[in-house]
C-alpha positions in Angstrom: 101.7 111.0 152.7 104.3 113.6 153.5 103.5 116.8 155.5 106.0 119.6 155.0 105.0 123.3 154.6 107.7 125.9 155.1 106.5 128.6 152.7 103.6 129.9 150.6 105.5 129.6 147.3 107.6 126.4 147.3 106.7 124.0 144.5 103.4 122.4 145.4 103.6 118.6 145.8 100.3 117.7 147.4 97.1 119.3 148.7 93.6 118.7 150.0 90.6 119.7 147.9 86.9 119.1 147.7 85.0 119.1 144.4 81.7 120.9 144.3 79.0 118.6 145.6 75.2 118.6 145.3 74.9 120.7 148.5 76.0 123.7 146.5 73.0 123.3 144.3 70.7 123.5 147.3 71.7 126.9 148.7 68.6 129.0 148.7 68.5 132.8 148.8 67.0 133.0 152.2 69.8 130.9 153.7 72.7 132.0 151.5 74.2 134.4 154.1 73.6 132.0 157.0 75.6 129.5 155.0 78.2 132.2 154.3 77.4 132.6 150.6 76.7 135.9 148.9 74.5 134.4 146.2 73.1 131.2 144.9 75.3 129.4 142.3 74.6 127.1 139.3 76.1 123.8 140.2 76.5 122.3 136.7 78.4 125.4 135.5 80.7 125.4 138.6 81.5 121.8 138.0 82.0 121.5 134.2 83.0 124.9 133.2 85.0 126.0 136.1 86.2 123.6 138.9 87.0 120.7 136.5 89.6 123.0 135.0 91.1 123.5 138.5 91.3 119.7 138.9 92.9 119.2 135.6 95.6 121.9 136.0 96.4 120.6 139.5 96.9 117.1 138.2 99.1 118.3 135.3 101.3 120.1 137.9 101.2 117.6 140.7 100.3 114.2 139.3 100.6 114.2 135.5 100.4 110.4 135.2 96.8 110.6 136.2 95.8 112.9 133.3 98.5 113.1 130.6 97.1 111.8 127.3 93.6 111.5 128.7 92.3 115.1 128.4 89.8 114.3 125.6 88.8 111.0 127.0 87.8 112.2 130.5 85.7 115.0 129.1 83.7 112.8 126.7 79.9 113.1 127.3 79.8 109.3 127.7 82.2 109.6 130.6 79.6 111.6 132.5 82.3 113.3 134.7 83.1 110.0 136.4 86.8 111.0 136.5 85.9 113.8 138.9 83.4 112.0 141.1 85.0 110.7 144.4 82.4 107.9 144.7 82.8 106.6 141.2 85.0 103.6 140.3 86.7 105.7 137.6 87.6 108.6 140.0 91.2 109.7 139.5 92.1 108.8 143.2 95.2 110.9 143.1 97.3 110.8 146.3 98.7 114.3 145.4 95.5 116.1 144.5 93.6 114.5 147.4 89.8 114.6 147.6 88.3 115.0 151.1 85.2 113.0 150.3 87.3 110.1 149.2 89.2 110.1 152.4 86.0 110.4 154.4 84.5 107.4 152.7 87.6 105.4 153.4 87.6 106.0 157.1 83.9 105.1 157.2 84.9 101.6 156.2 85.8 101.1 159.9 82.5 100.2 161.8 83.7 101.8 165.0 84.5 105.1 163.3 81.3 105.0 161.3 79.3 104.5 164.5 81.0 107.4 166.4 80.8 109.8 163.4 77.1 109.0 162.7 76.3 109.7 166.4 78.4 112.9 166.4 76.8 114.3 163.2 73.3 113.4 164.3 73.9 115.1 167.7 75.1 118.4 166.2 72.3 118.3 163.6 69.5 117.3 166.0 68.5 114.2 164.0 66.0 111.7 165.3 67.1 108.3 166.6 65.4 106.7 163.6 67.6 108.8 161.2 70.7 107.9 163.1 69.8 104.2 162.9 69.1 104.4 159.2 72.4 106.2 158.5 74.3 103.3 160.1 73.0 101.1 157.3 74.6 103.2 154.5 77.6 102.0 152.7 80.6 104.3 153.2 80.5 106.1 149.9 76.8 107.0 150.4 77.4 108.0 154.0 80.3 110.3 153.0 78.1 112.0 150.4 75.3 112.5 152.9 77.5 113.9 155.6 78.8 116.6 153.1 75.7 117.3 151.0 73.1 116.8 153.7 71.1 114.6 151.3 70.1 111.0 151.9 70.6 108.2 149.3 66.9 108.6 148.6 67.4 112.3 147.7 65.8 113.5 150.9 67.4 116.5 152.6 68.2 115.3 156.1 70.2 118.4 157.3 71.8 121.5 155.9 74.6 121.1 153.3 78.0 122.4 154.1 78.7 124.3 150.8 81.9 125.9 152.3 83.6 122.5 152.3 85.1 123.4 148.9 87.2 126.0 150.8 89.6 123.4 152.2 92.1 126.0 153.4 89.8 126.8 156.3 89.6 123.3 157.8 93.2 123.4 158.9 96.7 124.5 158.0 99.9 122.5 157.6 102.7 124.1 159.6 106.0 122.3 158.8 105.1 118.6 159.7 102.1 119.6 161.9 98.5 120.2 161.2 96.6 123.0 163.1 92.8 122.2 163.0 90.3 125.0 162.8 87.6 126.2 165.2 85.0 127.9 163.0 83.4 131.1 164.1 80.1 130.3 162.2 77.7 127.5 163.0 77.4 126.7 159.3 81.0 125.3 159.4 80.7 123.1 162.6 80.2 119.9 160.7 83.2 120.6 158.4 85.4 120.9 161.5 84.1 117.6 162.8 84.6 115.7 159.6 88.1 117.1 159.2 89.1 116.1 162.7 88.0 112.5 162.1 89.9 112.4 158.7 93.2 113.7 160.2 93.1 111.5 163.2 91.9 108.3 161.5 93.0 108.1 157.8 96.1 106.1 157.1 97.5 109.0 155.0 98.2 110.8 158.3 99.0 107.9 160.6 102.6 109.0 161.0 101.5 112.5 162.0 98.8 111.8 164.6 100.9 113.2 167.4 101.5 116.3 165.3 97.9 117.4 165.1 97.2 120.6 167.1 93.7 121.4 168.4 92.9 124.6 170.2 90.7 124.1 173.2 88.4 126.8 174.6 89.1 128.4 177.9 87.4 126.7 180.8 84.9 129.6 181.2 84.2 130.3 177.5 80.5 129.3 177.9 80.0 132.1 180.4 81.2 134.9 178.0 78.5 137.1 176.5 77.7 136.7 172.9 79.1 140.2 172.1 82.5 139.2 173.6 83.5 137.3 170.5 87.2 138.1 170.7 87.6 136.3 174.0 86.4 133.0 172.3 88.7 130.7 170.4 87.7 130.9 166.7 90.1 130.1 163.8 89.9 129.5 160.1 92.9 128.5 157.9 92.6 131.6 155.6 94.1 133.6 158.5 97.3 131.5 158.7 100.3 131.8 156.4 103.6 130.0 156.9 105.9 132.5 155.1 109.3 130.9 156.0 110.7 128.0 158.1 110.6 130.1 161.2 107.9 132.7 160.7 104.1 132.5 160.7 101.5 135.1 160.0 98.2 134.9 162.0 95.2 137.0 161.0 92.7 138.5 163.4 89.6 139.0 161.4 85.9 138.4 161.1 86.6 134.7 161.5 89.7 134.4 163.7 89.7 135.9 167.2 92.5 137.7 169.1 92.3 134.9 171.8 93.0 132.3 169.1 95.9 134.3 167.7 97.5 134.5 171.2 96.9 130.8 171.8 98.4 129.8 168.4 101.4 131.9 169.0 102.0 130.5 172.5 101.5 126.9 171.3 103.9 127.2 168.3 106.5 128.8 170.5 106.2 126.1 173.2 106.6 123.4 170.6 109.5 125.2 169.0 107.8 125.2 165.6 108.3 128.9 165.0 110.7 131.6 166.1 108.5 134.5 164.9 104.7 135.0 164.9 103.2 138.1 163.3 99.6 139.0 164.2 97.9 141.0 161.5 94.6 142.5 162.7 92.3 143.6 159.9 88.9 145.2 160.1 86.1 142.8 160.9 84.2 143.2 157.7 82.7 140.8 155.3 84.7 142.4 152.5 87.9 141.0 154.0 86.9 137.8 155.9 90.5 136.5 156.2 94.0 137.9 155.6 94.3 135.9 152.4 91.6 138.0 150.9 93.8 141.0 151.4 97.2 139.7 150.3 99.0 136.6 149.1 102.5 135.9 148.0 103.5 135.4 144.4 107.3 135.2 144.6 109.9 135.8 147.3 110.0 139.4 146.2 106.5 139.8 144.7 103.1 140.2 146.6 99.6 141.0 145.5 97.6 143.1 147.9 94.7 145.5 148.4 95.7 149.1 148.2 93.4 150.1 151.1 96.2 148.9 153.4 99.0 150.5 151.4 101.1 153.6 151.8 100.4 154.2 148.2 97.3 156.4 147.6 94.4 154.8 145.7 93.6 156.6 142.4 90.0 157.8 142.0 88.1 158.4 138.8 85.6 160.9 140.3 87.7 163.7 141.8 84.5 165.2 143.4 84.2 162.3 145.8 87.8 162.0 146.8 87.3 163.6 150.2 84.4 161.4 151.1 86.2 158.3 149.9 89.4 159.1 151.8 87.4 159.5 155.0 86.1 156.0 154.5 89.7 154.8 153.9 90.8 156.3 157.2 88.6 153.7 159.0 90.4 150.8 157.1 92.9 150.4 159.9 95.3 147.5 160.1 97.4 146.6 163.2 100.6 144.5 163.0 102.6 143.1 165.9 105.5 140.7 165.6 106.4 138.4 168.5 109.7 136.6 168.9 110.0 133.3 170.8 113.0 134.4 172.8 111.4 137.8 173.8 107.7 137.4 173.6 107.0 140.4 175.8 108.7 142.8 173.5 106.7 142.8 170.2 107.8 144.8 167.2 105.1 146.8 165.4 104.9 147.6 161.7 103.3 150.8 160.3 101.9 149.2 157.2 101.3 145.9 155.5 104.0 146.8 152.9 106.5 147.2 155.6 105.8 143.8 157.0 105.9 142.1 153.6 109.1 143.8 152.6 110.6 142.6 155.9 109.6 139.0 155.2 111.1 139.2 151.7 114.3 140.8 152.8 115.0 139.3 156.3 113.3 135.9 156.1 113.8 135.1 152.4 117.0 137.1 151.9 115.9 139.0 148.8 118.6 141.4 147.8 116.6 143.5 145.3 113.5 145.7 145.4 110.3 144.0 146.6 107.4 144.5 144.2 103.7 144.9 145.0 100.9 144.2 142.5 97.7 145.9 143.6 94.1 144.7 143.3 92.4 146.5 140.5 95.7 148.2 139.6 95.0 150.3 142.7 92.3 152.2 140.8 89.0 152.9 142.5 86.4 151.4 142.1 88.2 148.4 140.5 90.5 147.9 143.5 87.6 147.0 145.8 85.4 145.4 143.2 88.1 143.0 142.2 89.2 142.3 145.8 85.6 141.2 146.4 86.0 138.7 143.6 89.3 137.4 145.1 92.0 139.3 143.1 94.3 138.9 146.1 93.4 135.3 146.8 95.9 133.5 144.6 97.4 130.0 144.8 101.1 129.6 143.9 101.6 126.2 142.2 105.3 127.1 142.4 107.2 130.3 142.8 105.9 132.9 140.3 103.2 130.6 138.8 99.8 131.4 140.2 96.1 130.6 139.7 93.5 133.4 139.7 90.1 134.4 138.3 89.8 135.6 134.8 87.2 138.3 135.7 89.6 140.6 137.5 90.7 142.6 134.5 92.6 145.5 136.1 94.5 143.1 138.4 95.5 141.0 135.4 96.6 144.1 133.7 98.8 145.0 136.7 100.4 141.5 136.5 101.1 141.9 132.8 102.7 145.3 133.5 104.9 143.6 136.2 106.3 141.2 133.5 104.0 138.2 134.0 102.8 136.0 131.1 99.0 135.8 131.1 97.5 132.5 129.8 94.1 131.0 129.9 93.8 127.6 131.5 92.2 126.0 128.4 95.1 127.2 126.2 97.6 126.0 128.8 96.1 122.6 129.1 96.0 122.1 125.4 99.7 123.1 125.2 100.6 120.7 128.0 98.8 117.9 126.4 100.5 118.6 123.0 103.9 118.8 124.7 104.6 122.3 123.4 104.7 123.6 127.0 106.0 121.9 130.2 105.2 122.8 133.8 108.8 122.8 134.9 109.6 125.5 132.3 106.9 128.0 133.3 108.1 131.1 135.1 106.3 134.3 136.1 102.9 133.2 134.8 99.3 134.1 135.8 96.9 131.3 134.8 93.5 132.6 134.1 90.7 130.4 135.6 87.0 130.7 134.6 85.1 132.3 137.4 81.5 133.3 136.6 79.9 131.1 139.3 82.8 130.1 141.6 83.4 133.8 142.4 79.9 134.1 143.8 80.9 131.8 146.6 83.5 134.4 147.8 86.6 132.4 147.7 89.6 132.0 145.3 92.1 129.3 144.7 94.0 130.0 147.9 90.8 129.3 149.8 90.1 126.2 147.7 93.3 124.5 148.7 94.9 123.1 151.8 98.6 122.5 150.9 100.1 119.4 152.6 103.6 119.4 151.0 105.6 122.1 149.3 109.3 121.8 148.3 111.5 123.9 150.6 112.7 127.0 148.9 116.3 127.9 149.2 117.1 130.9 151.4 
């Protein structure tokens, strides 16, 4: 396994994902927000009608030998989705579209690791000693499923599921040939962080990089801080980290990532010589935004998609009578941007707007010589701008420069992409063309791939969230 991330848009070579598991089907309304969901979802629809298409398109781009010529075969009713199930003998087992549950099961083959991880999970979940003893008797594939879904092999719910495990971006981030592990702000994600730590430190895929794993420790007095002093605690999720060039990283301060963590990440990366520039982007601590990758993502060197609330460009309103009230709300949508340089960390540079920062990245880091373009959520029209940002119009995954995955429900944003010269194609149509050989992934340019989204979007995360890139080709600069 190679770790190498120097941009957000280089051709994707490998990534970590997690297919929707049975825990998603156990989220109940009374616990949905505690488990960081806005709504309950229909598991079968998410799997068969939505996420399976994500798996297929990733394989066609990253590991075509696993799927080419098999499209009809793997979706036959008799196959019963075995191709997609990490614990099944017919699972695709791609080492480029890498499933976390598969990796977890493999490290649990080691009795010492199994014993330590069972003890650790049972401790944080307050399990009885009898439950801990019983779990030690599980075979690795069963135990991996239980750790993730919370459900025993006898279908008994032992502890809460971790439905956010599908958002693999947040368990860590690849920075060049290093991995920065997360420290979740919410208790619902504690077990995710524990499982990720064991995978990265123990799976053979990452054996050559064990000295390159970065963990952020709390300050030695963190437990004395009052609950309301959240920004002094170290909390971090991967959706707030973007490696935009070989020497420049963006770090979000948000609802989930604290200022203290941003400072510590900056200092750590400077000390290790991994980055020359670190830009801290502080956004409002609102559920609407969550991470910086819900506000903007990169499409090409000179193209970005973003939410107009943080733009210099005025949002257009349908109801002129409410303009004054809405503009007053917008005034509260403040964003603060400070850029620190390794050689002069005490003299940060500030940016007036998000556009100014992104233009600077395109021009000075990626050496674009022509005008930088912005595609706005909802075509920058209220109320579509905020409605579609809520359903992840800005949370796009670049499979390669200019070819992105996004939800099909964000009509106005898709219209804006079309107006910007992008080809719009549904994933079903694209898969059929790839299978027939009438289209080829290496020939695609400036393309927005429409992904089905009725249930996935209820979970409040797009394809940027549902991916942890491990290796991208280096883009020429």
